SERO-4910 file (N, C-alpha, C, O; in steps of 0.05 Angstrom, whole numbers):
BEGIN
 pado doro    nc1    nc2    nc3   cac1   cac2   cac3    cc1    cc2    cc3    oc1    oc2    oc3
  Met    A   2785   3035   1676   2772   3058   1697   2754   3043   1708   2741   3027   1695
  Ser    A   2750   3044   1737   2733   3035   1749   2709   3046   1754   2712   3070   1756
  Ala    A   2687   3039   1757   2667   3049   1759   2663   3062   1794   2670   3050   1815
  Thr    A   2644   3095   1791   2639   3109   1819   2633   3094   1833   2635   3071   1824
  Pro    A   2626   3095   1853   2610   3093   1883   2583   3085   1868   2574   3062   1865
  Ala    A   2571   3112   1859   2542   3120   1856   2528   3110   1828   2505   3115   1821
  Thr    A   2555   3089   1812   2552   3085   1788   2542   3051   1784   2528   3038   1769
  Ala    A   2555   3048   1806   2553   3016   1821   2531   3014   1834   2516   2995   1829
  Arg    A   2523   3032   1851   2498   3029   1869   2474   3026   1848   2458   3008   1848
  Arg    A   2473   3050   1829   2451   3045   1807   2456   3025   1796   2434   3013   1794
  Ser    A   2471   3013   1789   2480   2987   1777   2467   2964   1794   2456   2946   1781
  Trp    A   2466   2963   1816   2467   2945   1834   2433   2948   1844   2421   2929   1853
  Tyr    A   2424   2969   1840   2396   2971   1848   2377   2973   1825   2354   2981   1830
  Lys    A   2382   2967   1801   2368   2961   1777   2374   2939   1770   2364   2936   1748
  Arg    A   2391   2914   1777   2390   2885   1776   2380   2882   1795   2371   2860   1792
  Asn    A   2373   2891   1821   2355   2873   1842   2324   2886   1832   2306   2870   1837
  Glu    A   2319   2900   1824   2297   2913   1815   2285   2900   1785   2262   2904   1778
  Ile    A   2305   2886   1771   2292   2868   1752   2286   2846   1761   2267   2834   1751
  Ala    A   2305   2831   1791   2290   2808   1794   2268   2807   1815   2250   2791   1819
  Val    A   2277   2833   1829   2243   2839   1848   2219   2838   1834   2200   2824   1837
  Thr    A   2223   2853   1819   2193   2868   1810   2173   2837   1798   2149   2839   1802
  Pro    A   2182   2817   1786   2159   2796   1773   2151   2786   1802   2127   2786   1808
  Trp    A   2169   2779   1819   2155   2765   1854   2128   2788   1864   2105   2781   1871
  Leu    A   2139   2820   1863   2126   2832   1868   2093   2832   1850   2073   2835   1864
  Phe    A   2090   2830   1826   2064   2819   1821   2059   2798   1822   2042   2793   1805
  Leu    A   2063   2784   1830   2050   2749   1834   2052   2739   1864   2048   2717   1873
  Ala    A   2060   2769   1877   2062   2759   1912   2025   2759   1914   2015   2740   1926
  Pro    A   2009   2780   1904   1978   2784   1921   1969   2752   1904   1957   2735   1919
  Gly    A   1973   2745   1880   1965   2715   1877   1969   2694   1882   1952   2677   1877
  Val    A   2001   2688   1896   2017   2677   1916   2003   2670   1940   1996   2648   1947
  Leu    A   2001   2694   1953   1984   2695   1977   1959   2691   1979   1952   2686   2002
  Phe    A   1933   2692   1958   1915   2675   1958   1915   2650   1963   1902   2638   1979
  Phe    A   1935   2638   1943   1934   2608   1936   1940   2598   1962   1928   2578   1971
  Leu    A   1958   2610   1974   1967   2596   1999   1945   2593   2021   1940   2573   2034
  Ile    A   1930   2621   2022   1907   2613   2035   1889   2603   2031   1882   2585   2046
  Tyr    A   1873   2612   2005   1848   2595   1996   1855   2564   1983   1840   2546   1979
  Val    A   1888   2567   1979   1879   2534   1969   1898   2516   1979   1892   2493   1975
  Ile    A   1929   2521   1995   1937   2501   2002   1928   2503   2033   1925   2480   2042
  Phe    A   1924   2519   2047   1923   2517   2079   1891   2507   2084   1885   2500   2107
  Pro    A   1867   2507   2058   1851   2485   2068   1854   2456   2057   1837   2439   2061
  Ile    A   1872   2453   2047   1884   2425   2037   1892   2413   2058   1883   2391   2065
  Phe    A   1914   2427   2072   1915   2416   2100   1903   2412   2123   1906   2396   2141
  Gln    A   1882   2437   2118   1861   2436   2141   1842   2411   2146   1838   2397   2166
  Ser    A   1830   2409   2118   1822   2378   2113   1841   2354   2115   1830   2335   2126
  Ile    A   1860   2350   2110   1873   2328   2122   1878   2330   2145   1889   2310   2156
  Asn    A   1874   2350   2158   1875   2350   2192   1850   2340   2204   1849   2323   2222
  Val    A   1829   2350   2194   1801   2353   2203   1800   2314   2195   1791   2298   2211
  Ser    A   1810   2307   2170   1803   2277   2174   1801   2257   2197   1786   2239   2201
  Phe    A   1823   2266   2210   1831   2249   2241   1817   2256   2264   1825   2247   2285
  Tyr    A   1792   2274   2262   1776   2276   2279   1749   2261   2272   1744   2249   2251
  Glu    A   1727   2265   2299   1701   2254   2290   1690   2288   2307   1695   2299   2328
  Trp    A   1674   2296   2282   1661   2328   2292   1641   2335   2273   1643   2335   2248
  Asp    A   1624   2339   2287   1601   2355   2267   1592   2383   2263   1571   2394   2257
  Gly    A   1627   2394   2269   1623   2422   2252   1623   2443   2277   1639   2462   2276
  Leu    A   1609   2440   2293   1593   2451   2313   1605   2452   2348   1610   2472   2361
  Gly    A   1607   2431   2354   1612   2417   2382   1646   2411   2385   1660   2426   2371
  Gln    A   1656   2397   2397   1680   2390   2410   1691   2369   2382   1674   2354   2373
  Ala    A   1713   2368   2373   1723   2356   2361   1737   2338   2373   1750   2345   2392
  Glu    A   1737   2313   2366   1746   2282   2376   1769   2269   2360   1766   2263   2337
  Tyr    A   1795   2264   2375   1814   2254   2355   1808   2218   2348   1810   2197   2362
  Val    A   1799   2224   2322   1801   2190   2325   1821   2174   2303   1823   2152   2291
  Gly    A   1835   2198   2307   1864   2182   2288   1857   2169   2252   1855   2184   2233
  Val    A   1855   2141   2250   1846   2132   2218   1823   2118   2226   1820   2096   2215
  Arg    A   1808   2124   2240   1783   2113   2241   1763   2112   2220   1745   2097   2213
  Asn    A   1775   2140   2210   1743   2153   2190   1756   2138   2161   1741   2133   2143
  Tyr    A   1786   2131   2158   1791   2118   2135   1789   2091   2135   1792   2078   2115
  Glu    A   1783   2079   2162   1779   2054   2158   1754   2046   2156   1747   2025   2146
  Glu    A   1739   2063   2165   1706   2061   2159   1707   2066   2122   1691   2051   2110
  Leu    A   1718   2079   2110   1722   2079   2084   1726   2050   2074   1712   2039   2058
  Tyr    A   1743   2043   2083   1740   2018   2061   1731   1999   2071   1742   1977   2069
  Trp    A   1711   2003   2084   1688   1986   2090   1659   1990   2085   1640   1977   2093
  Asp    A   1660   2008   2071   1640   2035   2064   1628   2023   2032   1641   2029   2012
  Asp    A   1607   2009   2029   1592   1999   2001   1589   2034   1983   1594   2043   1960
  Ala    A   1582   2041   2000   1571   2071   1984   1594   2087   1977   1591   2105   1961
  Phe    A   1617   2083   1987   1639   2095   1979   1658   2077   1961   1678   2089   1950
  Tyr    A   1655   2056   1957   1662   2038   1931   1644   2045   1908   1656   2049   1887
  Thr    A   1612   2048   1908   1599   2057   1888   1601   2080   1870   1598   2084   1846
  Ser    A   1607   2098   1896   1626   2135   1888   1641   2128   1865   1636   2131   1841
  Leu    A   1669   2114   1883   1690   2104   1860   1684   2098   1844   1689   2111   1824
  Arg    A   1670   2075   1840   1664   2061   1813   1651   2094   1794   1660   2109   1776
  Asn    A   1633   2093   1806   1620   2114   1781   1639   2146   1779   1635   2163   1761
  Asn    A   1657   2150   1798   1676   2168   1781   1695   2161   1769   1706   2181   1759
  Leu    A   1711   2132   1761   1719   2124   1749   1700   2117   1720   1715   2111   1701
  Ile    A   1675   2116   1712   1661   2114   1698   1662   2138   1679   1668   2139   1655
  Trp    A   1653   2163   1701   1653   2184   1694   1678   2198   1674   1671   2211   1654
  Leu    A   1707   2194   1681   1727   2196   1679   1737   2182   1653   1751   2194   1636
  Leu    A   1731   2158   1651   1731   2140   1617   1720   2159   1598   1733   2172   1581
  Leu    A   1683   2160   1603   1662   2168   1587   1675   2202   1580   1676   2209   1557
  Tyr    A   1682   2216   1598   1676   2247   1597   1710   2248   1579   1719   2270   1572
  Leu    A   1720   2230   1576   1741   2225   1557   1731   2240   1525   1744   2256   1512
  Leu    A   1704   2229   1521   1700   2225   1496   1701   2252   1487   1709   2255   1464
  Ala    A   1692   2278   1503   1690   2303   1495   1712   2314   1488   1712   2338   1483
  Ile    A   1731   2301   1485   1756   2309   1474   1753   2308   1443   1748   2329   1430
  Pro    A   1755   2281   1431   1752   2281   1400   1732   2291   1393   1737   2302   1371
  Ala    A   1710   2295   1400   1683   2306   1398   1686   2333   1390   1677   2344   1369
  Gly    A   1700   2345   1412   1715   2378   1405   1725   2384   1386   1722   2407   1376
  Leu    A   1739   2369   1378   1763   2359   1362   1749   2360   1333   1757   2375   1315
  Met    A   1726   2341   1328   1715   2349   1309   1692   2368   1296   1685   2379   1275
  Ile    A   1686   2365   1318   1669   2391   1314   1688   2419   1304   1683   2431   1283
  Ala    A   1702   2425   1316   1720   2447   1315   1736   2440   1287   1744   2459   1275
  Leu    A   1741   2416   1276   1754   2420   1242   1733   2429   1230   1736   2445   1212
  Phe    A   1701   2420   1237   1677   2431   1216   1679   2449   1217   1685   2461   1196
  Leu    A   1675   2469   1248   1677   2497   1246   1694   2516   1230   1690   2538   1221
  Asn    A   1711   2500   1230   1742   2518   1218   1739   2519   1196   1759   2530   1186
  Gln    A   1720   2511   1176   1714   2516   1149   1704   2537   1143   1693   2549   1161
  Thr    A   1704   2550   1115   1691   2577   1105   1670   2569   1085   1673   2571   1061
  Val    A   1642   2555   1100   1618   2551   1091   1603   2564   1094   1606   2573   1117
  Ala    A   1576   2577   1081   1551   2583   1080   1539   2580   1118   1536   2559   1130
  Gly    A   1537   2605   1127   1516   2598   1155   1541   2594   1178   1537   2599   1202
  Ile    A   1562   2588   1171   1574   2572   1198   1580   2597   1220   1592   2593   1242
  Arg    A   1571   2621   1212   1567   2635   1246   1549   2620   1261   1551   2614   1285
  Leu    A   1526   2612   1242   1504   2606   1257   1511   2576   1269   1502   2569   1291
  Tyr    A   1526   2562   1256   1541   2534   1269   1552   2543   1298   1545   2533   1319
  Lys    A   1564   2555   1295   1595   2568   1316   1566   2571   1345   1564   2559   1366
  Ser    A   1554   2587   1336   1535   2598   1357   1517   2574   1367   1514   2574   1391
  Leu    A   1504   2554   1354   1495   2534   1362   1516   2517   1377   1513   2516   1402
  Phe    A   1538   2503   1365   1547   2486   1379   1567   2508   1402   1580   2495   1418
  Phe    A   1570   2535   1404   1583   2551   1430   1559   2546   1450   1566   2540   1473
  Phe    A   1537   2548   1445   1514   2550   1464   1515   2539   1486   1511   2552   1506
  Pro    A   1520   2510   1488   1524   2495   1517   1543   2506   1537   1539   2508   1561
  Phe    A   1564   2515   1523   1585   2526   1545   1575   2547   1563   1583   2547   1586
  Val    A   1558   2566   1555   1551   2591   1560   1528   2587   1577   1519   2606   1589
  Ile    A   1514   2559   1578   1492   2555   1600   1500   2551   1625   1524   2546   1628
  Ser    A   1485   2553   1645   1490   2537   1669   1487   2509   1664   1480   2498   1643
  Gln    A   1493   2497   1691   1501   2473   1684   1478   2456   1710   1478   2433   1718
  Val    A   1461   2480   1719   1435   2472   1732   1415   2474   1710   1395   2459   1711
  Val    A   1418   2489   1694   1401   2489   1668   1402   2462   1644   1384   2451   1631
  Val    A   1437   2458   1647   1434   2429   1630   1414   2415   1643   1394   2407   1631
  Gly    A   1421   2409   1675   1416   2389   1692   1385   2390   1687   1375   2368   1680
  Leu    A   1370   2409   1688   1338   2411   1680   1331   2401   1656   1314   2384   1651
  Val    A   1351   2418   1635   1337   2406   1610   1342   2384   1595   1335   2387   1571
  Phe    A   1353   2358   1602   1371   2334   1604   1342   2317   1628   1332   2297   1619
  Thr    A   1334   2326   1652   1313   2313   1665   1288   2311   1646   1276   2290   1645
  Trp    A   1279   2333   1631   1255   2340   1621   1255   2315   1596   1238   2300   1588
  Phe    A   1289   2322   1586   1294   2305   1555   1287   2270   1568   1277   2252   1553
  Tyr    A   1292   2265   1594   1298   2225   1595   1267   2238   1612   1279   2243   1633
  Asp    A   1247   2244   1616   1226   2243   1627   1214   2218   1611   1214   2217   1586
  Pro    A   1200   2193   1633   1187   2167   1620   1161   2178   1607   1151   2163   1590
  Thr    A   1149   2202   1611   1125   2204   1606   1117   2216   1584   1102   2208   1566
  Phe    A   1135   2243   1588   1135   2262   1562   1162   2274   1543   1163   2290   1525
  Gly    A   1182   2258   1556   1208   2266   1548   1218   2257   1516   1218   2234   1507
  Leu    A   1224   2273   1505   1232   2277   1473   1255   2245   1471   1255   2235   1448
  Leu    A   1268   2236   1486   1270   2206   1492   1257   2187   1479   1259   2177   1457
  Asn    A   1244   2185   1497   1214   2166   1496   1195   2166   1477   1179   2148   1473
  Gln    A   1196   2194   1463   1181   2196   1443   1193   2190   1418   1183   2185   1397
  Phe    A   1213   2190   1424   1241   2185   1400   1239   2150   1387   1238   2140   1365
  Leu    A   1240   2138   1414   1232   2109   1423   1210   2100   1417   1212   2084   1398
  Gly    A   1193   2103   1424   1168   2102   1415   1160   2099   1380   1142   2083   1375
  Val    A   1171   2113   1358   1167   2114   1339   1187   2083   1334   1184   2073   1311
  Phe    A   1200   2073   1346   1208   2046   1335   1201   2026   1356   1214   2006   1363
  Gly    A   1176   2033   1366   1161   2013   1383   1176   2004   1403   1169   1982   1411
  Ile    A   1200   2016   1418   1208   2011   1436   1191   2021   1468   1181   2043   1469
  Ser    A   1190   2009   1481   1176   2018   1507   1188   2042   1526   1213   2042   1524
  Pro    A   1184   2051   1533   1197   2076   1550   1215   2069   1572   1212   2051   1589
  Ile    A   1232   2082   1571   1258   2076   1601   1256   2101   1610   1253   2123   1599
  Asn    A   1259   2093   1635   1263   2114   1657   1291   2124   1661   1297   2127   1684
  Val    A   1305   2129   1645   1335   2132   1656   1349   2142   1676   1373   2137   1683
  Leu    A   1326   2163   1688   1340   2167   1722   1331   2156   1741   1341   2154   1763
  Gly    A   1313   2148   1735   1302   2121   1753   1313   2094   1757   1310   2086   1780
  Asp    A   1325   2080   1743   1334   2061   1732   1368   2057   1740   1386   2068   1728
  Glu    A   1370   2038   1760   1401   2047   1769   1424   2027   1750   1447   2020   1756
  Arg    A   1411   2023   1730   1425   2005   1697   1433   2031   1692   1457   2035   1698
  Tyr    A   1422   2048   1683   1418   2081   1668   1433   2094   1676   1452   2101   1662
  Val    A   1430   2106   1705   1428   2132   1712   1450   2147   1703   1449   2165   1686
  Thr    A   1479   2131   1722   1506   2144   1717   1513   2152   1691   1530   2170   1688
  Tyr    A   1500   2139   1664   1501   2142   1634   1489   2170   1630   1498   2189   1618
  Gly    A   1473   2167   1641   1441   2187   1634   1464   2218   1645   1470   2239   1634
  Ile    A   1470   2207   1669   1481   2238   1678   1507   2242   1666   1513   2266   1668
  Ile    A   1522   2230   1655   1544   2234   1634   1539   2250   1615   1548   2273   1610
  Ala    A   1517   2231   1601   1505   2244   1577   1502   2277   1576   1508   2291   1557
  Ala    A   1495   2282   1592   1486   2310   1603   1513   2328   1608   1512   2352   1603
  Gly    A   1534   2316   1616   1552   2322   1620   1578   2330   1598   1596   2346   1599
  Ile    A   1572   2314   1583   1593   2312   1555   1580   2331   1543   1595   2350   1539
  Trp    A   1564   2334   1538   1547   2369   1519   1570   2391   1516   1587   2398   1499
  Pro    A   1561   2402   1549   1581   2423   1551   1603   2422   1549   1615   2441   1539
  Gln    A   1615   2400   1558   1651   2393   1562   1650   2397   1537   1659   2419   1532
  Thr    A   1637   2377   1506   1654   2386   1479   1647   2409   1480   1668   2418   1489
  Ala    A   1631   2429   1477   1628   2454   1472   1661   2467   1476   1675   2479   1459
  Tyr    A   1666   2458   1501   1693   2472   1518   1717   2465   1497   1730   2478   1482
  Cys    A   1716   2436   1503   1736   2429   1484   1741   2438   1452   1762   2443   1440
  Met    A   1717   2436   1442   1717   2454   1409   1723   2485   1414   1727   2497   1393
  Ile    A   1724   2500   1440   1736   2527   1427   1766   2525   1429   1782   2538   1416
  Leu    A   1771   2503   1454   1805   2499   1452   1810   2487   1438   1833   2478   1441
  Tyr    A   1797   2477   1411   1812   2467   1384   1812   2491   1367   1830   2501   1354
  Leu    A   1785   2501   1370   1785   2521   1353   1811   2544   1358   1821   2555   1338
  Thr    A   1818   2551   1382   1827   2569   1382   1859   2558   1371   1877   2573   1363
  Gly    A   1862   2528   1372   1895   2515   1369   1894   2524   1334   1908   2540   1322
  Leu    A   1869   2505   1324   1875   2512   1304   1879   2543   1279   1883   2542   1255
  Asn    A   1876   2563   1294   1880   2590   1289   1910   2595   1287   1920   2612   1272
  Ala    A   1928   2575   1308   1954   2582   1310   1975   2558   1284   2000   2558   1280
  Val    A   1956   2545   1274   1965   2525   1261   1989   2534   1231   1980   2549   1214
  Asp    A   2008   2527   1227   2022   2539   1209   2015   2532   1177   2019   2510   1166
  Pro    A   2006   2553   1167   2001   2538   1135   2018   2528   1122   2015   2511   1105
  Glu    A   2040   2539   1129   2061   2527   1108   2064   2502   1115   2067   2489   1095
  Gln    A   2066   2485   1140   2066   2462   1138   2039   2441   1127   2040   2419   1117
  Ile    A   2017   2459   1133   1994   2449   1109   2001   2442   1078   1993   2423   1064
  Glu    A   2018   2463   1071   2015   2472   1044   2041   2449   1030   2039   2438   1008
  Ala    A   2065   2447   1050   2083   2420   1040   2077   2397   1041   2088   2378   1030
  Ala    A   2051   2397   1062   2045   2371   1065   2027   2361   1049   2024   2337   1049
  Arg    A   2010   2382   1028   1993   2374   1009   2009   2372    987   1999   2358    970
  Leu    A   2031   2381    983   2056   2381    963   2063   2356    963   2066   2340    945
  Asp    A   2065   2353    992   2079   2308    991   2060   2287    982   2066   2264    975
  Gly    A   2033   2300    982   2006   2289    978   1994   2282    996   1974   2268    992
  Ala    A   2000   2289   1018   1984   2279   1042   1953   2301   1043   1950   2324   1035
  Lys    A   1936   2284   1053   1909   2294   1050   1896   2267   1071   1905   2245   1076
  Gly    A   1869   2282   1079   1848   2277   1097   1858   2256   1115   1882   2264   1115
  Tyr    A   1859   2242   1127   1870   2225   1158   1901   2228   1160   1913   2236   1179
  Arg    A   1912   2221   1137   1940   2231   1145   1951   2252   1143   1973   2253   1154
  Met    A   1943   2274   1132   1943   2309   1143   1931   2318   1169   1933   2339   1181
  Leu    A   1917   2296   1174   1897   2305   1204   1921   2289   1224   1930   2302   1242
  Trp    A   1927   2272   1222   1947   2256   1245   1964   2264   1245   1969   2276   1265
  His    A   1992   2266   1215   2009   2277   1224   2027   2300   1218   2052   2301   1215
  Val    A   1997   2328   1217   2012   2350   1206   1991   2370   1232   1996   2383   1252
  Ile    A   1968   2362   1218   1957   2384   1247   1952   2374   1269   1958   2393   1284
  Ile    A   1943   2348   1288   1941   2344   1315   1964   2349   1333   1962   2357   1356
  Pro    A   1997   2342   1313   2017   2352   1332   2016   2381   1337   2024   2391   1358
  Gln    A   2004   2396   1314   2005   2428   1324   1984   2429   1344   1982   2450   1356
  Leu    A   1971   2414   1349   1947   2420   1368   1953   2411   1398   1937   2411   1417
  Arg    A   1980   2404   1399   1991   2390   1427   1977   2404   1450   1959   2394   1463
  Pro    A   1990   2433   1453   1982   2450   1477   1950   2447   1483   1942   2442   1506
  Ala    A   1930   2452   1457   1902   2449   1457   1897   2423   1472   1883   2426   1492
  Thr    A   1907   2397   1466   1897   2373   1475   1905   2375   1499   1886   2370   1514
  Phe    A   1930   2381   1514   1947   2380   1543   1921   2396   1555   1905   2382   1567
  Ile    A   1915   2424   1553   1893   2436   1569   1867   2424   1564   1854   2421   1585
  Ala    A   1854   2416   1542   1829   2393   1545   1831   2369   1565   1815   2362   1582
  Phe    A   1860   2357   1555   1862   2333   1583   1851   2345   1607   1831   2338   1619
  Val    A   1871   2367   1614   1872   2370   1647   1843   2380   1653   1828   2369   1669
  Val    A   1839   2398   1641   1795   2406   1651   1783   2379   1649   1779   2368   1670
  Thr    A   1776   2367   1628   1765   2353   1624   1760   2327   1657   1742   2323   1673
  Ile    A   1785   2317   1652   1794   2296   1669   1788   2312   1708   1776   2303   1727
  Ile    A   1800   2332   1704   1782   2344   1740   1759   2353   1732   1742   2343   1747
  Gly    A   1749   2366   1717   1714   2367   1707   1701   2341   1715   1682   2345   1730
  Ala    A   1705   2312   1708   1696   2288   1709   1704   2277   1745   1694   2258   1757
  Leu    A   1723   2294   1755   1734   2277   1779   1718   2294   1800   1709   2283   1821
  Arg    A   1714   2322   1794   1694   2331   1811   1668   2339   1803   1665   2364   1802
  Ser    A   1647   2323   1796   1625   2322   1781   1606   2323   1803   1607   2303   1818
  Phe    A   1587   2341   1810   1564   2351   1832   1536   2361   1816   1514   2351   1811
  Asp    A   1547   2379   1813   1517   2399   1800   1499   2378   1794   1481   2372   1809
  Leu    A   1505   2360   1760   1487   2355   1753   1469   2332   1777   1446   2333   1787
  Ile    A   1485   2319   1778   1487   2300   1800   1462   2306   1821   1443   2291   1827
  Ser    A   1466   2329   1830   1448   2346   1851   1423   2357   1843   1404   2359   1859
  Ile    A   1423   2365   1812   1400   2375   1801   1382   2352   1796   1359   2350   1803
  Met    A   1402   2323   1774   1388   2314   1757   1371   2288   1786   1347   2282   1787
  Thr    A   1393   2279   1803   1379   2258   1813   1385   2254   1847   1377   2235   1860
  Asn    A   1404   2283   1858   1403   2277   1885   1415   2249   1894   1413   2239   1916
  Gly    A   1430   2239   1869   1449   2208   1884   1434   2189   1881   1443   2170   1893
  Gly    A   1403   2182   1867   1390   2168   1861   1385   2156   1838   1389   2167   1816
  Pro    A   1380   2139   1840   1357   2116   1859   1373   2099   1870   1389   2087   1856
  Phe    A   1372   2097   1898   1386   2081   1910   1416   2089   1916   1429   2070   1923
  Gly    A   1431   2115   1915   1446   2125   1920   1465   2109   1894   1486   2099   1904
  Glu    A   1463   2105   1866   1469   2088   1847   1493   2113   1828   1516   2111   1818
  Ser    A   1477   2130   1831   1492   2159   1825   1508   2175   1831   1515   2196   1819
  Arg    A   1516   2167   1849   1532   2182   1865   1565   2176   1860   1576   2155   1853
  Val    A   1578   2204   1868   1611   2204   1858   1621   2211   1888   1605   2214   1906
  Leu    A   1641   2212   1891   1657   2224   1915   1660   2258   1926   1663   2267   1949
  Ser    A   1658   2268   1906   1646   2292   1912   1621   2296   1928   1623   2305   1950
  Phe    A   1586   2288   1913   1569   2274   1924   1567   2263   1941   1553   2274   1958
  Tyr    A   1574   2242   1947   1583   2227   1973   1596   2246   2004   1591   2244   2028
  Met    A   1611   2260   1992   1628   2271   2002   1610   2303   2013   1619   2312   2034
  Phe    A   1595   2314   2006   1571   2329   2006   1555   2317   2032   1555   2324   2056
  Glu    A   1540   2294   2017   1520   2277   2032   1524   2273   2066   1509   2276   2085
  Val    A   1546   2266   2062   1560   2251   2095   1564   2276   2114   1557   2274   2138
  Ala    A   1576   2302   2102   1589   2326   2118   1566   2339   2124   1565   2344   2148
  Leu    A   1541   2347   2106   1535   2375   2099   1505   2373   2100   1493   2392   2110
  Ser    A   1490   2348   2087   1473   2336   2081   1457   2331   2105   1470   2337   2125
  Glu    A   1428   2319   2110   1413   2304   2136   1422   2277   2142   1409   2264   2159
  Tyr    A   1446   2263   2128   1454   2243   2140   1477   2253   2152   1493   2258   2134
  Gly    A   1486   2258   2174   1489   2268   2193   1519   2280   2197   1539   2269   2206
  Phe    A   1515   2306   2188   1542   2326   2189   1563   2316   2199   1574   2328   2217
  Arg    A   1571   2294   2191   1604   2280   2191   1622   2302   2187   1625   2303   2163
  Met    A   1635   2320   2197   1651   2332   2182   1673   2316   2177   1682   2321   2155
  Gly    A   1688   2295   2192   1715   2287   2193   1710   2262   2171   1724   2263   2151
  Tyr    A   1693   2243   2173   1681   2230   2154   1681   2239   2121   1695   2227   2105
  Gly    A   1662   2260   2113   1672   2284   2094   1696   2288   2091   1704   2283   2068
  Ala    A   1710   2295   2104   1740   2317   2105   1759   2276   2093   1773   2275   2072
  Ala    A   1756   2257   2105   1770   2241   2093   1760   2229   2064   1776   2221   2048
  Ile    A   1737   2230   2060   1728   2232   2031   1739   2248   2007   1742   2240   1984
  Ala    A   1745   2276   2021   1753   2288   2008   1785   2291   1996   1793   2299   1974
  Val    A   1800   2282   2022   1827   2272   2018   1834   2250   1997   1855   2248   1984
  Val    A   1807   2230   1998   1814   2206   1975   1812   2219   1946   1824   2213   1926
  Leu    A   1798   2233   1949   1791   2247   1916   1817   2267   1901   1828   2269   1879
  Phe    A   1821   2283   1933   1851   2293   1930   1868   2284   1929   1885   2301   1922
  Leu    A   1879   2262   1931   1897   2250   1926   1894   2236   1891   1914   2237   1877
  Ile    A   1873   2225   1881   1867   2222   1856   1875   2237   1848   1899   2234   1842
  Met    A   1865   2260   1843   1865   2284   1827   1900   2285   1817   1913   2282   1796
  Leu    A   1906   2293   1853   1934   2298   1846   1956   2287   1835   1977   2298   1830
  Cys    A   1947   2249   1827   1960   2229   1813   1968   2248   1787   1990   2256   1778
  Phe    A   1935   2253   1777   1937   2266   1752   1954   2294   1738   1966   2300   1718
  Ile    A   1945   2303   1760   1959   2332   1763   1993   2328   1759   2006   2339   1742
  Ile    A   2005   2309   1781   2035   2305   1783   2045   2294   1753   2068   2297   1744
  Tyr    A   2019   2277   1735   2037   2266   1715   2030   2283   1690   2041   2279   1669
  Phe    A   2011   2303   1695   2007   2328   1673   2030   2343   1684   2037   2348   1661
  Leu    A   2047   2355   1697   2058   2368   1703   2088   2361   1703   2109   2375   1704
  Trp    A   2083   2331   1701   2114   2314   1693   2126   2323   1671   2148   2332   1668
  Ser    A   2097   2317   1648   2091   2322   1620   2106   2334   1605   2120   2329   1586
  Met    A   2098   2361   1626   2096   2394   1624   2125   2399   1617   2132   2408   1595
  Tyr    A   2145   2393   1640   2163   2392   1646   2178   2381   1627   2194   2397   1617
  Gln    A   2177   2352   1617   2189   2339   1598   2192   2345   1571   2213   2341   1558
  Glu    A   2170   2356   1564   2162   2371   1543   2180   2397   1534   2190   2401   1512
  Glu    A   2181   2417   1561   2204   2430   1561   2235   2425   1556   2249   2438   1541
  Arg    A   2242   2404   1571   2264   2397   1571   2278   2387   1547   2302   2383   1543
  Gly    A   2248   2381   1525   2254   2372   1501   2270   2390   1484   2290   2385   1471
  Arg    A   2255   2414   1488   2262   2434   1467   2287   2445   1464   2291   2461   1446
***
């Protein structure tokens, strides 16, 4: 017996309602993403082909800003520092994992330990920068007080071009490790206890238990930790601005800070040149984002 027209209409309406409802919920987020993320990206690419001070008439110069970047020593210094940030910042991931494994135990005072290790994550980057600036101070800083115990002369970490980038990175790793620790603590709560028990019965313990049983179950947390850490390393700005303002002699610059200097500081309000730096930084980030999205896609297909 065929359905009546009214029943067919109700069925059609219900099917379309189920299909449309998720898009209605997604629409505000998608709209804001297009307006505040996608549109500014294309706008920055467009501005990078102009010479513009931000107020007057923009002059089209083609790829001249990119040609100037090619010969700019300050750009290569910033790019080099970004790569150093990227490599050393990744140390926060294994450090966060080790701390999370320690805090996942049931020992006396574990809540106090968790609070102490969680503390760097909740404080401002400005506060972190100020604390480490005092820590590195060559006259009264704790670092040089400690070195003095061993008869080592004071080191001006933030004033020496050989050490400054590493000193700032150490300050950045402190809160980043706390963030990775939180991700892994959350992941450890989802570890299957039956797999742990089965591995124990098979004689697995220590390193073998960690490498073959626990870490494979922490892949989602590891993935997020890698994405957030890499993006954080590439867009580092706050600590450099607070601790050295790009010095000494521009040796602590990274791409994001150099972009700010040439576009918005007293160095010249060169919006087009700053946009060209932003485009290069975006392309570097895009390579990592595409890689991570491809990895997610491959993992989902394999399930």
